[in-house]
N, C-alpha and C positions, 0 to 999 in steps of 0.2 A: 067706661073711658076705653081701657084695655080687656081685649078677649082673647084667650087662647082655648081653643075648642079642639079635643082631642089630636093636638099636634105630634105626628108623627117625620122622623127624617132619617134615613140610612145613606149611610158612605158604602158602599159596594156590601158587604154582609156586616157591617156594624151598623149597629141599631143605635144612634146618638141620641135621639129623642123618641121616648116609647108614652106615647097615650099619654100626653102632657096638658090637663084644664086646667084652668083659673080665670078669673078676672077682677079685675082693680079697678075701684071707681075714683072719683076726684076727693083729693083729702088724704089719700092713704099712699101711706108710704113702705113699698115692699123692699125685705133685704133678700137677695135672692142667693143660697151660699148651697157648698158642695165641693166634693174635692176636686183636682183637676182631672178632664175627660167625665165629668158630669152629667154634661149637656147644658150645662147655663148658657155659653155664648152662643151656641147654636139655636136656644130657643129664644134669646134675644134678637140674632140675626132672622130669626121667621118673624117674628115681632115687629121686627123695623123693617120689615119689606124688601130685606140685602136676601134672602136664601127663602126659598119657596119650597114649601111644607110636602113632603111625598102622599099626606094624609093629613085633614083636619083644616081648618080654620084659624087666622089670626085676624082680627080686625082692628082698628084704632080710631076709635069716637065714631063705630058704627060703619067706619069705611074698610071693604077686606083690603089687604095688605098685599094680596096678590092681581084682583080684577079691578081694585079701585087705587093701584097703589100711590099714585101723586096725592089724591087725596086725603089717603091717609096718612102720608110721610109730609104733609102740610102741617098735619096736628102734635105732628111729633118731633121732638127733639131727641137725638141719639148721640152719646160717646162711646164709639167702639174700643174693645182692646187695644189698647196702643195708641191711643188718640193717633191715629193719621192727619198729616197735614201736609201744606206744602212748604219745604223747607225754606225757600228762597224768599217766600212772602214775611209780614211782618205779621203779627198778631190780630194787627189793627185793618192790616189787608185783607187778610185770611177770612174775619168775620164779616168784612163788607163785601167779600166776593158772596159767601154765602147768603149775605140778607140782599145784594142783588137780584141772584138766581131767583129768590123766592119771588121776586117783582115788588122789592121796597124802593122807593125812589124818596126825594127832594127832604124833607124835615122829617117824614117817619124812619129815612135810611139813618139820619144823623143820630135821631132821639135813639133807636134801639142800638145803633153803634155803641153810640157814649154808655149807657145804661148796660150792654152786655160786657164790656172793658170794666167799668168801673167795679159791677158785682164779683168779676173773678178775679179783680183785686190785681189787674195786671201792671197798673202803674208805669215806669216809665220803658219797662219791657217791649210793651204794645207797639214799639215803634222799633224794635231791633230785630234784623231776621230770626225766624225761626229756628234754623239749624244753630244757632249760636247760644241759645237759650238752654238751661237746665231742663231737668225732666220734669221737675214740678212746674215749670213756668210754661212748657209744650202742653203739659196736661190742660194747664187754669186755657191756655188760648182754644184748645178743642173742646172744652167747655163751655168757655163763652160764644163759643160757634155754634154751640148746640143750644143753648139757651138762648139766643138772640133775637129769635123771632117768636118768643114769648108763648111757647107750645102747651098744649093741653095735656099732654103725656110727656112721660120724660123717660128714657132707658139709659142707663148710666154706668157701664162695665168698668169698675174698680175707679170711680170718680176722685179718689185721695190718694191711689198709687204714683209714689215719688215727692209726696209733700212734707214739708216739715211740720212740726206736731202745731203751730201760730197758723199754716197755710189750711191744714187739717179739720183746725177748729172754724175757721172762717167759712170752707164749703160747707160742714156740717149746717154753718148757720143760716149759710145761702139754700141749703135743702129744706130745713125747717120751714122757712120762709115761703119758699115757693111752693109747699106742701099743702097749704091752707086751699090752694086752690086749681093746684093738679095731681095728676095721679102717678106717682115715680117709681119705678125700679131701681132698686142699686144692687150690683153683683161685689162682693167685698169677701176678702180674707180676715177683717179685721174683728173679731168679736166686739169690742166697746162701740164699734160703729152702728151696731144691730141696737141696742135698746137707746143709742144715744138719737138717734135719727129715724127708728122705722116702726111704722104702728104693726107691722106684721113681718113675719119672717119664714121662709119658705126653705126646705134643704131638697136637693136633688139628686139623688146618686143611680149610676146607670141608666138615664134616660130617662126614671122615673120620680114622679113625688114621693116623698118618705115621709116630709111633715110639714102642717101648714098652721102656725097658730101665731101667738104673740112674740115677741123676743123674751118677757118673762118666763111662759110655759117652755121654749125652748132650752134656755139657761137653767131652770130647774131640773130638766132632763140631763143635763151634763155636770154632774157632781164637783167638778172643777172648774166651773164655770170657762170652759174651752169648747169653742165648735166641733173640734176633732171629738171632743168627748161626748158632747149632746148628740153627735151623726152619729159614731157606734152604736149609743146606747138607744136611738133612734131606730138605726138599721135592724140590730137585733131582737127590737120589738116587731117590727115588719117581717123579718126573717120568720120568727117563730108563730107569727099567726098564721102567716102563709103557709108554712109546715104543719101545721095543727089545719087548713082548712084543706 
């Protein structure tokens, strides 16, 4: 459902993403991890068709994210970093706007709108201006917009950022429910989120993939159970192998 094929992206003299390749099939949830500036968001933006790679190909459901951008994005739900939205709109009108832009009308529009708002657990906040909402509710409004058209692929950048523990549990449950029929990428800094919702974990640093395996394998490599320790251990292993080569 999703393919990154030798993705490379430079910003001036800085290589943000360096020859990244992986694929994701329906039913998989990938935890995409790494320190700040590792290349996670740049990679996800290329996969979402928001940024063109300098080298390589990104595709969603067989559609090239550059040359067949609209077809690729029609199969994609994307929650960007910061969950941007229109502050003067309510979550309800924001989600409806997105659905209408995707040509939803009539009963299909009403049904998709109601389902998305319910899944995101927006409640009465759905009718309040987004500008007046807490960070957590703003995040949930953006999540509702990302899932409303029932896409085959989801790319979620920090989906539980700003949520309280109960709200995080709700979003995790929703991700697990959707994972049965979708391919999902989640960028997160929360270690507990990886074994809780992900079937696969990937660590990226300096634009390169340093680890790709199961959450259990990643945690075992980090002696104290933190992403930071797992990351350091994996990076040291990779560096030693590169030095030996």
